[in-house]
N, C-alpha and C positions, 0 to 999 in steps of 0.2 A: 234585485241584482241581476245584471246581464251575464250571459254565458262567459265572455272573456274575463270578467272579474272573478267568476267562480273558478275558471282555469287558473288564474293568477293565485288565488288563495290555495288551491290544491297543489300547484307546482311549488309554491313557497314552502309549504309544509314538507312535501316529498323530497325536494331537491336542494332547498336552501335552509333547512332546519327552522323554518318560520322566522328567519332573521331579517327578511326584507320588509320594508315599511308597507303599511296598508296604502295601496295606490289604486285609484279607480282606473279601469281600462275602458276606453271609449272608442266606439266606431267613429272614424273621422270621414266626413264628406269631402270630396274633391281634393284628396291628398295626392301628392306626387310620389310620396314614399310609400313603402309597404307598411312600415310602422316606425314609431319613434317615441322616446321618452321625453317628457317635458319636465324641466327642472326649474326651480326658482333661482334667484340670484346667488344663493349660498350653496348651490348644487344639491339641493334636497329634491328628490323626485316628487312631482305633484300629480302626474298622470301618465298613462301610456295611451297613445293613439294608434289604432289599427285601421288601415284603409278599409272603408266601408265595402269595397268590392270583394274583400276576402270573406264576407259572410257567405258567399257562394262556395267557398272552399275552406271549411272549418279546420281541416288538418294543416293547411298552409297558414291560417290565422294563428293557430296554436304554436306552430313552429316559429313564426315571427314573434309571438309573445315571449317564448322562451329566450329568443335572441335578445330581446329588449330587457328581459329580467337579468340576463348576464351583465348587461351594461349597468343596471342598478346595483347588482352585487359588487362589481368592480368599484363603482363610485362610493357605495356605502360601506361595504365590508373591508375593502382594501384601500379606501380613501384615495383613489386614483381617478381624478376627474378628467385626465388627459389621455387615458388609456386607448380609447377608440377600439381597434381590433388587434391590439398588440398581444404580447405573450400572456399576460394575466387573463385577458379575454379568451384567447384560444385554449389556455389550460382549463379554464372553467367550462368552456363549451365541450372540450374533450371529456371532462368529468361527467357532464350530463349525458353525453353519448354513451359512455361506458356504463352509466347507471340505467340506461334504457329509456331515457326521457323521450327520445324520438322514435322508438320502435313501433309504437302504435300509429304514429303520424306519417311515416314515410312508406 
């Protein structure tokens, strides 16, 4: 298991009560984005891609992973596939900040 997948499992337990689905986290080559969730046609998350360049900056990779995990939370737990970065997303991100998810990363 790679490091980002370990982070995912740990963050899922610590910040999402273990309710997020098991999703592999993969380093993506030649990505234009920092990270993204890949969904199937029924909006079930199948994997998270993190830009391969972020291997040089693990704290930034972990921060991007938490961001993508919030997208999964909104999609799965709140059943909102169109949320993007709206109020539910920002509310969840604020909760993570208040719980100290980013303290060791920033």
